[in-house]
C-alpha positions in Angstrom: 195.6 38.8 228.1 192.9 37.3 230.2 191.3 40.8 230.8 191.2 41.3 227.1 189.6 38.0 226.4 187.1 38.5 229.3 186.2 41.9 227.8 185.8 40.3 224.3 183.6 37.7 225.4 181.4 40.2 227.5 181.1 42.5 224.5 179.7 39.4 222.5 176.9 39.1 225.1 178.5 36.3 227.2 177.4 36.2 230.7 179.8 36.8 233.5 178.9 33.3 234.8 179.7 31.7 231.3 182.9 33.7 231.0 184.1 32.4 234.5 183.2 28.8 233.4 185.0 29.1 230.1 188.2 30.5 231.7 188.2 28.6 234.9 187.9 31.8 237.1 185.4 33.2 239.5 182.7 35.4 238.6 184.1 38.1 240.9 187.3 38.0 238.8 185.4 38.4 235.6 183.7 41.4 237.1 186.9 43.0 238.2 188.4 42.6 234.6 185.3 44.1 233.1 185.4 47.1 235.5 189.1 47.5 235.0 190.0 46.7 238.6 192.2 43.9 237.6 195.0 43.7 235.1 197.6 46.2 234.1 195.6 49.0 232.3 198.7 50.4 230.5 199.4 47.0 228.9 195.7 46.3 228.3 195.3 49.7 226.4 198.6 49.0 224.4 197.5 45.5 223.3 194.0 46.7 222.5 195.4 49.4 220.1 197.2 46.6 218.1 195.3 45.3 215.2 197.3 42.0 214.9 196.7 41.2 218.5 193.1 42.2 218.6 192.5 40.2 215.3 193.8 37.0 217.2 191.8 37.9 220.3 188.7 38.1 218.2 189.4 34.7 216.6 190.0 33.2 220.1 186.8 34.7 221.5 184.8 33.2 218.7 186.4 29.8 219.3 185.5 30.1 223.0 182.0 31.1 222.2 181.5 28.5 219.5 183.3 25.7 221.4 184.8 24.6 218.0 188.2 24.0 219.0 190.7 23.4 221.7 191.9 26.8 222.7 195.5 27.4 222.4 196.7 30.8 224.0 200.3 30.2 222.9 199.8 32.5 219.7 198.2 35.1 221.6 200.8 35.1 224.2 203.5 35.1 221.8 202.2 38.1 219.9 201.6 39.9 223.3 205.2 39.2 224.5 206.5 40.7 221.2 204.3 43.8 221.4 205.1 44.5 225.0 208.6 43.3 225.6 210.0 44.1 222.2 213.2 42.4 223.1 212.7 39.1 221.1 212.8 37.1 224.3 211.4 33.7 223.9 208.6 32.0 225.7 209.5 30.8 229.3 208.1 27.5 228.4 210.3 26.8 225.3 213.0 24.8 226.8 
């Protein structure tokens, strides 16, 4: 998910330094995500081909850029888990 958000922010013209600041990661990590050196490319490609997931990513990216809301990644994570795991497993943080 982080790789896809980084890529989305970068495509919107956000600098690597800003992306790192937004996400609380280093600029080196941002650069690795952009260059495809970090993250599971098979999963990234699968999620990027899913319209529902990418619509949610676009919304999240816009919120990050506009700083209009507290960013909640639970929805994004939940959709990703359904698309990748396809076993209906619940969130590990739902106790």
